[in-house]
Each structure stands twice: as structure tokens, then as C-alpha cells.
C-alpha positions, -999 to +999 in steps of 0.1 A: -836+076+682-809+071+709-824+081+742-807+090+775-777+104+757-767+140+765-742+153+739-725+186+739-746+214+724-733+232+693-747+259+670-738+238+639-753+205+627-728+178+634-724+141+627-705+110+636-699+081+613-686+046+620-679+033+585-673-005+582-669-028+554-707-035+551-725-011+575-722+026+581-736+038+615-745+075+614-756+099+642-767+134+634-769+162+660-789+193+651-790+224+674-818+221+698-829+187+687-825+151+700-798+130+684-810+109+654-794+077+641-795+055+611-776+024+598-768+025+561-763-009+544-737-016+518-734+020+507-704+036+488-686+065+504-703+087+478-737+075+489-728+081+525-717+116+517-749+123+499-768+112+530-750+134+554-751+165+531-789+160+526-791+158+565-774+193+567-743+181+585-717+207+585-689+189+604-685+152+613-661+128+629-655+095+609-640+063+622-639+027+609-621+009+580-634+033+553-631+066+572-600+078+553-618+070+520-648+090+531-626+120+540-609+118+506-643+116+489-654+148+508-622+166+499-626+158+462-661+173+462-648+204+480-619+208+455-644+205+426-664+235+441-693+216+454-709+237+482-718+226+517-695+197+519-690+189+556-655+191+572-644+156+581-621+146+609-609+110+609-605+096+645-589+065+659-615+037+660-607+025+695-606+060+710-640+066+693-654+035+709-641+044+743-656+079+741-689+066+727-693+040+754-688+067+781-718+086+765-740+056+761-735+041+795-763+052+819-749+070+850-771+046+871-751+016+857-722+022+881-695+009+858-660+017+873-626+020+857-609-001+845-634-020+824-634-040+792-653-029+761-663-055+735-670-043+701-688-071+683-690-064+646-678-087+618-652-099+643-647-089+678-623-064+694-617-061+732-606-028+746-594-019+780-609+014+792-592+032+820-603+068+822-591+086+790-568+057+782-583+032+757-562+003+745-570-027+724-559-057+744-574-087+724-602-099+704-615-128+683-622-136+647-656-147+658-684-122+653-713-112+631-695-123+600-691-158+615-728-159+624-740-148+590-714-169+571-722-202+589-759-193+588-758-191+550-741-224+548-770-240+566-797-218+552-787-203+518-796-167+512-809-158+547-804-123+560-788-115+593-820-101+608-840-133+597-813-155+611-815-137+645-853-140+645-852-177+636-826-184+663-850-169+689-874-197+680-848-225+683-832-245+710-794-248+709-796-279+732-807-298+702-773-294+686-749-286+715-735-314+737-738-303+773-720-317+804-753-333+815-753-353+783-720-369+793-719-370+831-743-382+858-759-355+880-734-342+905-705-362+891-681-334+883-693-306+907-700-278+882-731-266+864-744-294+841-758-270+816-724-258+804-715-266+768-691-295+764-689-291+726-707-267+703-727-288+677-712-319+695-746-338+693-742-339+655-707-355+657-716-389+671-719-422+651-756-424+658-777-413+628-801-385+639-825-364+619-813-331+607-820-304+633-844-277+625-831-245+609-841-226+641-820-250+663-790-246+640-793-208+640-795-208+678-765-231+679-744-209+657-752-177+677-746-195+710-712-208+698-701-173+688-713-158+721-699-184+743-665-182+728-664-144+729-673-146+766-645-171+772-619-147+755-633-118+776-629-139+809-593-146+800-587-108+794-603-100+828-579-123+846-549-106+828-561-071+834-578-074+868-612-062+857-646-075+865-669-058+841-673-061+803-694-036+783-707-049+750-717-029+719-717-034+682-742-040+653-741-077+658-761-072+690-789-053+674-822-072+677-802-103+685-819-116+716-801-149+716-766-134+715-776-110+743-789-137+764-758-159+758-734-131+768-754-123+800-756-160+810-720-166+802-711-136+825-730-153+853-713-186+848-678-171+845-684-147+875-681-114+857-705-085+851-718-081+815-734-049+804-750-044+770-752-009+757-786+004+746-783+010+709-746+000+712-743-003+674-738+035+673-710+035+700-683+044+675-703+070+657-712+088+689-676+088+699-665+101+665-690+130+669-677+139+704-641+138+692-648+160+662-667+185+684-638+187+708-612+192+680 
């Protein structure tokens, strides 16, 4: 369940879907009940439609790369005379994310406009949120796809969840070259635990034992997180913001990535906020936009 989210009441059962290439994030809002949520893995649009129809959804907002395909699937069923097919509104992905973040951010958080919103999925998109205006201003090809792809090179067949759990047991300092590995204490006047080179300890001429799988997993996730934070820092300088709000399925149960993003925020002198259940940001926003339509 998503807690601390107050969505507009309605007398119909509504839904929001964020349909990506691999995952579909679904929220369902029934009259008088708390919002429920689920992540569907590697489902076809037909399977997703089956799910929302069984859930009793009567209208829904859909966003993501397969939203148009999903709407077409629903229309085909409706044209074939299938009863109780929900009405589907396709909504802009970035607008959905901006609206969803506004709902998921606790009021006590004190985030002020403008702020950056980082959507960490297969890759990473960075949005500038300034009131009702949401604009994509940058991004990175690094994200969950990078983590899992490189993870499977090192550990064939591992799942994303297992890779995250393994990383939490590892130590990225066993693979990353840090400034303190190069310079004497106090020599350059900045924090000596900053990464000089991701996986740099494996690049030297000295033959060393293969790091543990846990250390490699921690190094992969740290590399992705640190470089996302560096891109974010540059965007902050350009757009004169000081806060980044992160969401996306890559952060789900990923304690190492969360820790890296928060630590990087401190080192780079910006505020990092990670949404609670932020994997549903787009789905919550899609629901809100469909409800307002």
C-alpha cells in the first residue's frame, strides 16, 4: 500500500498505470478505500488489461512507453463488445511524473519550487518542476538497465532484487579507487573518500584476486548512483535549484543506491529527497490527470 497519499475521492473505481518496457506500475483507487498498488513484471498489454478489469477499474490514466498500445488494446475489446472495459486516457509521461511527485511528497518535507525530479528507471530522466510547469531538462543513459546489465555480466542470471541484496553486503571500496588511495592525507584539500575512478582498483598492473560478487555489485550500483548525482549537480547549477527529488522502480529495495544518492547530495552540497514508494510516481500522476479530465 502507498501511505500518506490523499487522492481525490470519486464514486467510480479508477486506476493509474505507468507502463514501461519491462515493468508496469499500477495504482487502483476504489471509493472509500485506501489506494492499492502493484508492480507487474514483463506483462503484455492484454495481461495488464485483464488485471485492471478484474480489479474493477472503470477509468484509468496510462503513461509510459506502452501507454498508446494499452489504449489500443482496450479499444479493440470495446469494439468487440466486451463489457466493462475501462476508459483509458493516455497522458504525457513527464506531466504524470510531476503530478505524481506532488502527491507523494509529504507536506512536512518543505520542498519549494523550482526543484528537480529524477526518474530512475531503465535510464534516468531529469525534470524541472516549477508549479504546474514540468519540463525535461536532461538525463543519463545510466539507470536500472545499466545496473542489471553489468550485474549479469559479472554474475550471470542474477535478478535485480538479488543484485541489490548482494550489493548491501559488499564494499565498493574494494573495487573503486578513492582519492585517499592516491594522495596523502590533506594533500588536495577535499574529502579523501571521493571516488577517483569507479572500478579503478582493478585497472592497475598489480595482479589482485577477483573481488567478491558482493563488492562488484556494490561497485556497479555506486558507479551508477554517483554519476547520476553528478549530472543532477550540473542541472542544478544551470537551473538555479538546490533540491532533487528521486523516484523510480530502480530505487525500490535498493538500499545501496539510496545511500549513494544521499551521500552524493551532501558532498555536492544539494538536498536529495527520495520519495516513499516512488516507483508509483508516474502511475499516481496518471490517475490524477485522468480524474481531472
